[in-house]
C-alpha positions in Angstrom: -0.1 0.3 0.4 1.1 3.5 -0.4 1.9 5.7 1.6 1.9 9.7 1.5 3.9 12.3 3.6 1.4 13.8 5.9 0.5 17.6 4.7 1.6 18.4 8.2 4.6 17.2 8.5 5.3 18.7 4.9 5.1 22.0 6.3 6.4 21.6 9.8 9.8 20.7 8.3 9.2 23.7 5.9 8.4 25.6 8.3 12.0 24.5 10.1 14.3 25.1 7.1 13.1 28.5 7.0 14.2 28.9 10.2 17.3 27.1 10.5 18.3 29.1 6.9 17.0 32.5 8.5 18.9 31.9 11.6 22.1 30.9 9.8 21.1 34.5 7.1 20.9 36.8 10.4 24.1 35.2 11.7 26.7 36.1 9.2 25.7 39.5 8.9 26.3 40.4 12.2 30.6 40.6 12.0 31.9 43.2 9.8 34.5 42.7 7.1 37.9 44.9 5.6 36.2 48.1 4.5 38.5 48.8 1.3 42.0 46.9 2.6 43.6 49.7 3.3 45.7 50.9 6.2 44.2 54.4 7.9 46.2 57.4 7.1 46.4 60.2 9.3 46.5 64.1 8.0 46.5 65.9 10.7 45.0 66.6 14.8 43.6 69.4 16.6 42.2 69.8 19.8 44.9 67.7 21.5 45.1 69.8 25.2 42.2 68.9 27.6 41.3 72.2 28.9 41.1 73.5 33.0 43.2 71.3 35.7 44.3 68.2 36.8 41.5 69.4 39.9 38.9 70.6 37.1 39.0 69.0 33.5 37.0 69.7 31.1 35.9 67.7 28.3 37.8 68.4 24.7 36.6 67.1 21.5 39.5 65.9 19.1 39.5 66.2 15.5 41.4 63.7 13.2 41.8 63.8 9.5 42.5 61.4 7.0 41.4 58.8 5.2 40.3 54.9 5.3 39.2 56.2 9.1 35.8 53.8 8.6 34.8 52.4 10.8 37.3 53.3 13.4 37.7 53.0 16.9 40.4 56.2 19.2 41.5 54.9 22.8 44.2 57.1 24.5 46.8 55.4 25.4 46.7 53.2 28.6 44.0 56.1 29.5 41.2 54.0 27.1 38.6 55.2 24.6 37.3 58.4 23.7 33.6 59.3 24.1 31.1 60.4 21.2 32.8 59.3 19.0 31.8 60.3 15.1 33.0 59.2 11.6 32.0 61.1 8.2 30.8 58.5 5.7 33.7 59.1 3.6 36.5 58.3 6.2 37.9 61.1 6.0 37.3 62.6 9.7 36.5 61.5 13.3 35.4 63.6 16.5 36.0 62.1 19.4 35.7 63.8 23.2 39.0 63.1 24.8 38.7 60.9 28.4 39.3 63.1 31.9 43.0 61.8 33.3 45.5 62.8 35.4 49.0 64.8 34.7 50.8 64.3 31.5 50.7 63.0 27.7 49.5 60.1 25.7 49.4 59.0 21.9 46.0 58.7 20.3 45.8 55.2 19.0 43.4 54.9 15.6 42.0 51.9 14.9 40.4 50.0 12.0 39.8 46.8 10.5 42.3 47.5 8.2 45.1 48.4 10.8 46.2 51.2 13.4 47.9 53.7 13.5 49.4 57.0 16.2 47.4 59.7 15.2 49.6 62.4 17.2 49.8 63.2 21.4 47.4 64.5 23.5 47.8 66.7 26.2 46.8 66.8 30.1 47.7 69.8 31.9 48.9 69.5 35.3 50.0 70.9 38.1 53.4 69.0 39.5 55.7 67.1 37.2 54.8 63.4 36.8 57.3 60.5 37.2 56.0 58.3 34.6 57.8 57.1 31.7 55.5 57.0 28.6 56.2 56.3 25.5 54.6 58.8 22.6 55.9 58.2 19.7 58.3 57.1 16.9 59.6 57.0 13.5 60.2 55.6 11.4 56.3 53.9 12.2 57.5 51.1 9.7 60.4 48.6 8.3 61.3 45.7 7.2 60.2 42.4 8.2 64.1 41.4 8.6 63.9 43.4 10.7 67.4 46.1 11.2 65.4 49.0 11.3 66.5 51.9 13.6 64.1 54.0 15.2 63.8 57.3 17.0 61.6 57.5 20.1 59.9 60.5 22.3 58.8 60.3 25.5 57.1 61.4 28.3 58.2 61.3 32.0 62.3 61.3 33.5 63.9 58.3 33.1 66.3 59.7 36.2 63.3 59.9 38.3 65.0 57.7 41.7 63.0 57.6 45.2 64.9 55.8 48.0 64.5 52.4 47.1 64.2 51.7 43.4 67.8 52.5 41.5 68.3 55.4 38.4 69.1 53.2 35.0 69.4 55.5 31.5 67.3 53.8 28.8 64.2 51.6 29.3 63.8 48.0 27.1 62.4 48.4 23.9 60.3 45.6 22.2 59.0 44.6 19.5 55.8 43.0 20.3 57.5 40.2 22.6 61.5 40.9 20.7 63.1 43.2 22.5 65.4 45.3 20.3 68.9 45.8 20.0 71.3 48.8 20.5 69.0 50.7 22.4 70.7 55.1 23.2 69.7 57.5 24.9 70.2 61.0 23.0 68.6 64.3 24.9 65.3 63.7 25.0 64.7 60.7 23.1 65.9 57.2 22.7 67.1 55.3 19.2 67.0 51.1 19.1 67.3 48.8 16.4 64.6 46.5 15.3 63.6 42.9 15.5 62.7 40.6 13.1 58.9 40.1 12.5 56.0 40.0 10.3 52.4 43.1 10.2 51.6 45.2 12.9 53.4 45.5 16.4 53.0 47.2 19.6 56.3 48.7 20.5 56.7 48.9 24.2 58.9 50.8 27.0 59.8 48.4 29.9 61.3 48.4 32.7 64.9 47.2 33.2 65.0 47.2 37.1 62.6 44.5 39.3 60.8 47.3 41.1 59.9 49.9 38.8 56.2 51.3 40.2 56.7 55.2 38.6 57.5 53.8 35.7 54.7 52.4 32.4 55.3 49.2 31.2 52.4 49.3 28.1 52.4 51.8 26.6 51.6 50.7 22.9 52.8 52.5 19.7 52.3 50.2 16.7 54.9 49.5 14.2 54.6 48.0 11.2 56.3 44.8 9.1 56.4 45.2 5.2 56.9 42.4 2.9 
């Protein structure tokens, strides 16, 4: 005897199939794809100083101009992301409100799905000198994958700051990602080091060369790009 599928069972099956397909389709739309394959470029920065003082900080809007800035996020060094961020449709202009913070300067890092770049240095007004040492900028910002690039760093803080329980040191250790740079030298207000080999983007950091170093920022990072 021939048996035919019940109409209701066919309806249930097709409904379940449609639900599964719909769920799969919706899940694939939540992951943004790279915008253009072009790395972000910053051409100018304005509003790079916080108003007021350390006790009464006032938010400052920072404007970043460039190209390929779609889907960008902006962080102020270790302090954290800015607020009220807006990127225009062409990806050529970002406005962002700086977070409040204590004394000192910090790099502004712009990140997109296609890369990240140091947009410049932001200054927080202060009443007293700040002993923390922070990496602010480096040049050049890229080099060959084989390494061997002499990179010059600018920094904020006092390398000679020496509390009673902490020894002086002349230069910090410089790391490209997890690899230590060589030939680190201090030249007045700048430091130079030779890059190790690597690939892609790495975060460059200063690290204190002695064990007890509570006045030293060990994780402030500036991006460096290895070229093929």
